[in-house]
N, C-alpha and C positions, 0 to 999 in steps of 0.2 A: 414418677407417679404424679398424678394430678388430682387434687381433692377440692371439693367445694366444702367450705368450713363456715362455722358461725363467726360473726364479726368479733366476738370477745375471746376467741380461742388462740390467738396468735402467741401470747406469752406462754401458755401451758404447752402448746405444740412445739415451740422453740426449745423448751426444756427437755421434752421427750426426744426430739431429734438429736440434740447434743448428747444426751445420755446413751441412746440406743443406736444411733447412726452417726458417730463422730466424724466419719470421713465424707459424709454426704454434703452436698451443697443444696440450699433451699432458698426459695423466694416466695414472699407473700405478695399477692396482687389484689388491688381494690376493684370494686364493682363501679357501675356508673354513678352510684351515690356516694362514692369515696369511702366506702366501708371495706375493711379487709374481708375478702370473701373466698379467695382461692389460694391454695398452697401447691407449689411445684417442688418436688423433691427429686434430686438426681444424685446417684452414687457412681461416679466414674472411677473412683480409686478403690483398690482392693488391698486388703491386708492379709498376709499369709498366716 
């Protein structure tokens, strides 16, 4: 999943991902103004 986010949302989104998607990998990316703007979440691992 790929999301466009507000520049001040990185910390709160990290907490939510760790809580609700503990097996997911995620990356934050910056825009051309060096502000955190995008979030990429990937869940390749599955738990039975």
